[in-house]
C-alpha positions, 0 to 999 in steps of 0.5 A, a space after each residue: 597535499 598539505 591541509 590548510 584548514 578544516 571548517 565545520 559545516 551544517 549537519 555532519 559535514 566538514 570542508 577540508 581546504 588544502 594549501 594548493 587551493 583545492 577543497 573537499 567536503 567530507 562527512 564527520 565519520 570519515 574525518 574521525 575514522 582517518 584522524 584528519 583533525 590531527 593530520 597536517 597533510 595527506 598523500 594520494 593513497 589516503 586521499 583515494 581512501 577518503 573519497 571511497 569512504 566519503 561516497 559510502 557515507 554519502 549513500 548511507 546518509 541519503 538512505 538514512 533520510 529515505 527510511 526516516 521520511 517513511 517506514 521502509 521494508 528491507 527489500 525497498 531499501 535494497 531496491 533504493 541502493 541499486 541506483 548508487 555506484 557502490 560495492 555490494 558489500 557496502 550496500 549490505 553494510 548499510 542495510 545491516 547498520 540500519 537493521 542494528 539501530 532498528 530503523 529497518 525491521 520487517 516485523 515492525 514494518 508489517 505491524 504498522 502497515 497492517 494497522 494503517 490499512 485496517 484503520 485508514 483504508 477499506 482494504 481487506 486482509 488478502 489485498 494487504 497481504 499481497 502488498 506486503 508480499 510484493 515488498 518481500 515481507 516474509 509470509 510467516 511475519 504477515 500471518 503472525 501479525 494478522 493473528 492479532 486481529 479478530 474476524 469481527 473487525 473485517 466483518 464490521 468493515 464489510 458491513 460498513 462498505 455494503 451500507 455505503 453502497 446502497 442499492 438504488 439501482 439493481 435487483 437483490 441478486 445483481 446487487 449481491 453479485 456486484 458487491 461480492 466482486 467489489 469486496 473480493 477485489 478489495 481483498 476480503 475473503 468469501 468466508 466473511 462476505 457470503 454469510 453477510 450477503 446471505 443475511 442481507 434483506 433489501 426491500 426492492 419493492 419500490 425499485 422493481 415497481 419503478 423499473 416495471 413502470 419504466 418498461 411499461 411506458 416504453 413497451 406499451 407503445 409496441 406491445 399489448 396484453 399478454 405479449 406486453 406482460 411477457 416482454 416486461 417480465 422477461 426484461 425484469 428477469 434479465 435485470 436480475 429480479 426473481 420471479 416471485 418479485 416480478 409476479 408480485 408487481 401490481 400495476 
């Protein structure tokens, strides 16, 4: 096929027009690799070669855009490449090329991921680590990055979370149980949570008095005297208030 003309398009693409009226969009790398700027015509063998190489560069450029839009782990790019019909060797070549120009780097990915999660979310170290492991980041890389952060950072985050979850509804015991489970689900370790919760001294005087008055109004319609007292205290105990708190209530 005789080449009629080669036109530069936007980006890194060229349009090659043939004398027979057909045309093909080709990436600049393919043009240069095959020295097409200086060829007057190409045979079927070279055309098929150009098509294969063009497919490779099309996938490469899509993958390049994928990693430039947002930092990705090597595993994420491997999964992304699965949807393209190119050889496994070409997929490996793309990954290696991106690694060589440092656009794929699991260590840098883990560093940025951990920093963002610590500074921009309430997530704890265990949850962050689980997410990184799901992206196939090596555990030794994750652990090494976490060594950069002092325990006090996570302790302060726990204290802030607890302060936002003000106890206006539960007994101290129930509140601590609920906040403990909440923090564990967020990814914090018990070694951080328990000491802070043990030092937590929330005054529940108003809360228990409010609960007592509510129960009194409700149960006094059905019980009286010692039976009423028993029923109220029993239900307060089930709500998580301890007996010292209950016995100190004054009507």
